C-alpha positions as CSV (number, residue, x, y, z in Angstrom):
1,M,111.9,112.3,119.0
2,T,111.3,108.9,117.6
3,E,113.8,107.8,114.9
4,F,111.9,106.3,112.0
5,I,111.9,105.6,108.3
6,R,109.1,106.6,106.0
7,T,108.5,104.6,102.8
8,P,108.5,107.0,99.7
9,D,105.1,107.4,98.0
10,E,106.6,106.2,94.7
11,N,107.0,102.7,96.1
12,F,103.2,102.4,95.9
13,A,102.7,104.1,92.6
14,D,102.7,100.9,90.5
15,L,100.1,98.9,92.5
16,D,97.4,98.7,89.9
17,D,95.3,96.4,92.1
18,F,95.4,98.7,95.2
19,T,94.8,102.3,94.1
20,Y,93.0,103.6,97.3
21,A,93.9,107.1,98.4
22,P,96.1,107.1,101.5
23,N,94.8,108.5,104.9
24,Y,97.0,109.2,107.9
25,H,96.5,109.2,111.6
26,T,99.0,111.0,113.8
27,W,100.1,109.2,117.0
28,Q,102.7,111.0,119.1
29,D,105.3,112.0,116.5
30,L,104.5,109.2,114.0
31,R,102.2,108.7,111.1
32,M,99.9,105.7,110.7
33,H,98.4,104.9,107.4
34,Y,94.9,103.6,106.8
35,V,92.5,102.9,104.0
36,D,89.1,104.5,104.3
37,E,86.7,103.4,101.6
38,G,82.9,103.3,101.3
39,P,80.1,105.5,102.6
40,Q,81.3,107.6,105.6
41,D,78.0,107.0,107.4
42,G,78.0,103.3,106.7
43,P,78.6,100.6,109.3
44,V,82.3,100.0,109.7
45,M,84.4,97.1,108.7
46,L,87.7,97.3,110.6
47,L,90.1,95.1,108.6
48,L,93.3,94.2,110.5
49,H,96.4,92.6,109.2
50,G,99.3,90.8,110.8
51,M,102.8,89.7,109.9
52,P,104.3,90.2,107.3
53,T,101.5,92.0,105.5
54,W,99.7,95.4,105.4
55,S,96.3,96.7,104.3
56,Y,97.1,95.5,100.7
57,L,96.1,92.0,102.1
58,Y,92.5,93.1,101.9
59,R,92.5,94.2,98.3
60,N,90.2,91.4,97.1
61,M,87.7,91.9,100.0
62,I,87.3,95.7,100.1
63,P,85.3,96.0,96.9
64,A,82.6,93.5,97.9
65,L,82.3,95.0,101.4
66,V,82.0,98.5,100.0
67,D,79.4,97.3,97.5
68,A,77.4,95.9,100.4
69,G,77.4,99.4,102.0
70,Y,80.2,99.1,104.5
71,R,82.8,101.7,105.3
72,C,86.1,99.8,105.2
73,I,88.9,101.0,107.5
74,A,92.1,99.1,107.0
75,P,95.1,100.4,108.9
76,D,98.8,99.5,108.6
77,H,100.5,98.7,112.0
78,M,103.5,100.9,112.7
79,G,106.5,99.4,110.9
80,F,104.3,98.1,108.1
81,G,102.8,99.3,104.8
82,R,102.6,103.0,104.4
83,S,102.9,103.7,108.1
84,D,106.1,105.0,109.7
85,K,108.8,102.5,110.7
86,P,110.6,103.2,114.0
87,T,114.2,102.0,113.7
88,D,114.7,100.8,117.3
89,I,113.6,97.2,117.4
90,H,112.8,97.6,121.1
91,W,110.2,100.3,120.3
92,Y,107.9,97.5,119.1
93,T,105.6,95.9,121.6
94,I,102.1,94.4,121.3
95,A,100.9,96.7,124.0
96,R,102.1,99.7,121.9
97,H,100.5,98.4,118.7
98,T,97.3,97.9,120.6
99,E,97.4,101.4,122.1
100,I,97.9,103.0,118.6
101,L,95.0,101.1,117.2
102,T,92.8,102.3,120.1
103,S,93.8,105.9,119.3
104,L,92.8,105.4,115.7
105,I,89.4,104.1,116.6
106,T,88.7,106.8,119.2
107,T,90.1,109.7,117.0
108,L,87.9,108.6,114.1
109,D,85.1,108.0,116.6
110,L,84.2,104.6,115.0
111,D,81.2,102.7,116.2
112,N,78.9,100.0,114.9
113,I,82.2,98.2,114.0
114,T,82.5,94.7,112.5
115,L,86.0,93.6,113.5
116,V,87.7,91.5,110.9
117,C,91.0,90.1,112.3
118,Q,93.7,87.6,111.3
119,D,97.2,86.8,112.6
120,W,98.5,89.6,114.9
121,G,95.3,91.5,114.0
122,G,93.6,89.1,116.4
123,P,95.5,90.1,119.6
124,T,95.6,93.8,118.7
125,G,92.0,94.0,117.4
126,L,90.2,91.7,119.9
127,A,91.7,93.8,122.6
128,Q,89.6,96.7,121.3
129,A,86.4,94.7,121.5
130,A,87.3,93.5,125.0
131,T,88.0,97.0,126.3
132,M,85.5,99.0,124.2
133,P,82.6,96.6,123.5
134,E,80.1,99.4,123.1
135,R,81.8,100.3,119.8
136,F,81.6,96.8,118.3
137,E,78.7,95.1,116.6
138,R,80.3,91.8,115.8
139,L,83.5,89.8,115.5
140,I,84.9,88.0,112.4
141,I,87.8,85.9,113.5
142,M,90.2,84.3,111.0
143,N,93.3,82.2,111.6
144,T,94.5,83.9,114.7
145,W,94.7,83.4,118.5
146,L,94.8,85.0,121.9
147,H,97.4,83.8,124.3
148,H,96.3,81.9,127.4
149,P,97.9,79.3,129.6
150,E,96.0,76.4,128.0
151,F,96.8,77.4,124.4
152,E,98.9,74.7,122.6
153,Y,101.4,76.3,120.3
154,T,101.9,74.2,117.1
155,D,105.3,73.0,115.9
156,A,104.8,75.4,112.9
157,I,104.6,78.4,115.3
158,L,107.6,77.3,117.2
159,N,109.6,76.8,114.0
160,W,108.5,80.2,112.7
161,I,109.8,81.9,115.9
162,Q,113.0,80.0,115.9
163,N,113.7,81.0,112.3
164,W,113.9,84.7,113.3
165,Y,116.8,84.0,115.7
166,E,120.4,83.7,114.8
167,G,121.0,80.7,112.5
168,G,117.3,80.8,111.3
169,R,116.1,81.1,107.8
170,F,114.8,84.7,108.3
171,H,117.7,86.0,110.4
172,L,118.9,88.0,107.4
173,E,119.9,91.5,106.5
174,R,116.8,93.1,104.8
175,P,114.8,89.8,104.8
176,N,112.5,89.9,101.8
177,V,109.4,88.8,103.6
178,G,107.1,89.7,100.7
179,L,108.2,86.5,99.1
180,L,106.3,84.5,101.7
181,L,103.0,85.8,100.3
182,I,103.6,84.3,96.9
183,L,104.7,80.9,98.3
184,P,101.4,79.2,97.5
185,M,101.6,80.5,93.9
186,A,105.3,80.4,93.0
187,G,106.3,77.4,95.1
188,P,109.3,76.9,97.5
189,E,111.7,76.2,94.7
190,V,111.3,79.9,93.6
191,V,110.7,81.6,97.0
192,F,113.4,80.2,99.3
193,P,116.4,80.5,97.0
194,A,115.4,84.1,96.3
195,L,115.0,84.7,100.1
196,M,118.3,83.2,101.1
197,E,120.3,84.7,98.2
198,G,118.7,88.1,98.4
199,T,117.6,88.0,94.7
200,E,114.4,88.9,93.0
201,P,112.1,86.0,92.1
202,E,111.5,85.0,88.5
203,V,107.7,85.5,88.4
204,E,105.3,87.2,86.1
205,G,101.6,88.1,85.7
206,E,99.4,87.9,88.8
207,V,102.2,86.4,90.9
208,A,104.5,89.4,90.1
209,A,101.8,91.8,90.9
210,V,101.2,90.2,94.3
211,Y,104.9,90.2,95.1
212,R,105.2,93.8,94.0
213,G,102.3,94.7,96.4
214,F,103.7,93.0,99.5
215,S,107.3,94.1,98.9
216,A,106.4,97.7,98.2
217,P,106.6,98.9,101.8
218,Y,110.3,98.1,102.2
219,R,111.6,98.2,98.7
220,G,114.9,100.1,98.6
221,L,114.9,100.8,102.4
222,P,117.8,100.1,104.8
223,D,117.9,97.2,107.2
224,E,116.5,99.1,110.1
225,A,113.2,99.5,108.3
226,F,112.7,95.7,108.8
227,N,112.6,95.8,112.6
228,G,108.8,95.8,112.8
229,Y,108.8,92.6,110.8
230,R,111.4,91.0,113.1
231,R,109.7,92.0,116.3
232,F,106.3,90.4,115.6
233,P,107.6,86.8,115.6
234,L,109.8,87.6,118.5
235,S,106.8,88.9,120.5
236,I,104.8,85.6,120.5
237,P,104.2,85.1,124.2
238,V,105.4,81.5,124.3
239,R,108.9,83.0,124.0
240,N,108.5,86.6,125.0
241,Y,105.6,86.9,127.4
242,D,106.1,90.5,128.3
243,N,106.7,91.9,124.8
244,G,103.7,89.9,123.6
245,N,101.4,91.4,126.2
246,G,100.7,87.9,127.4
247,A,98.8,88.8,130.6
248,A,96.5,91.2,128.7
249,Q,95.9,88.7,125.9
250,T,94.8,86.1,128.5
251,L,92.4,88.7,130.1
252,H,91.0,89.5,126.6
253,Y,90.5,85.9,125.8
254,R,88.6,85.1,129.0
255,T,86.6,88.3,128.7
256,L,85.5,87.5,125.1
257,L,84.3,84.0,126.1
258,N,81.4,85.9,127.5
259,W,80.8,88.0,124.4
260,D,77.0,88.4,123.9
261,K,77.0,89.7,120.3
262,H,77.5,88.1,117.0
263,V,80.7,86.1,116.3
264,H,81.6,84.4,113.1
265,F,84.7,82.4,112.3
266,V,86.1,82.0,108.7
267,W,89.1,79.7,108.7
268,G,91.8,78.7,106.2
269,C,92.0,75.0,107.1
270,S,95.3,74.2,105.4
271,D,97.0,76.5,107.9
272,D,99.5,74.5,110.1
273,V,100.1,77.6,112.3
274,F,96.6,78.1,113.5
275,N,95.0,74.8,112.5
276,E,91.4,73.9,111.9
277,A,91.1,72.0,115.2
278,W,92.0,75.2,117.2
279,G,89.7,77.3,115.1
280,R,86.7,75.0,115.7
281,K,87.5,74.7,119.4
282,W,87.6,78.5,119.8
283,A,84.4,78.9,117.8
284,D,82.6,76.3,120.0
285,Q,83.8,78.2,123.1
286,M,82.2,81.4,121.8
287,N,79.1,79.7,120.4
288,A,80.0,81.1,117.0
289,T,79.4,80.0,113.4
290,F,82.4,78.4,111.6
291,D,83.0,78.5,107.8
292,A,85.8,76.4,106.6
293,I,87.9,77.1,103.4
294,P,89.6,73.7,103.1
295,D,92.3,74.7,100.6
296,A,93.1,78.1,102.1
297,G,96.2,78.5,104.3
298,H,97.2,81.1,106.8
299,F,96.6,84.1,104.5
300,L,93.1,83.4,103.4
301,Q,92.5,87.0,102.5
302,N,95.4,86.8,100.0
303,T,94.4,83.6,98.3
304,H,90.6,83.5,98.9
305,G,89.6,87.1,99.4
306,A,86.4,87.1,97.5
307,E,85.2,83.8,99.0
308,T,86.1,85.1,102.5
309,A,84.1,88.3,102.0
310,G,81.2,86.2,100.7
311,F,81.1,84.1,103.9
312,I,81.2,87.3,106.0
313,L,78.3,88.9,104.2
314,K,76.3,85.7,104.1
315,R,76.6,85.2,107.9
316,I,75.7,88.8,108.6
317,G,72.7,88.5,106.4
318,E,71.5,85.4,108.4
319,E,71.7,87.2,111.8
């Protein structure tokens, strides 16, 4: 029996900008949440999040994609969002996240899929396209990567990893990672003191709503509920090759260089984690289109959701 924590439904009751009915997929003895909006017989948009977010990240993209006739499936990785949160930090591996996502796709029998992936949604989602290409119509790749020996990890990635080890900025009891999603709006002078001191930020209006959305999954939960958040940074293969499924990532990267269907890149070019140079290099390798959003950072769905959805629909219309 897996020991886990389940976020109470009331944590999500006040999210006025994300009112979609929850859906659940059972994997082993755990429950995975996913959003399922739009026509059931429509082509699928599989919207994948990374760290430290959940399907709420796509709140400003889903309406436009549904209006265009797509069925939007947006799951929460185990440990995130409304999905169950195993308490053992060693439970979390990228291979396991990937396996669970495969089970969701096959159980729902999804096909004609447009994959939309960012951050850890890249390694977990692109694995699906590499191993089940017949189910996928196209790839939309945004501010992510696949590990391979030639990949050059930026200083920003290395600093991010280090900050999750003892002595680092995020090596905290119950680290309030939702604060990171309001950093571009509230500024470091608000975010980092609240993070280090374990206090609530003094924000209001839209910023308060966004903070409420990203902190909802863990609000009021014990420290063990945060182990999914901790494990993603500690699984980046430059430091933890096995836990990060490094060999499989390399295989998927090399496999997808021969992808013969549509590929479109949309990139937040102010991201110092996965920078513009890397995005353009990868797009060139895959003979893909590349749409730049110059003032968007790592979480372009959060800050430029409508614009990102517009680029996606425009490129599909031009195919």
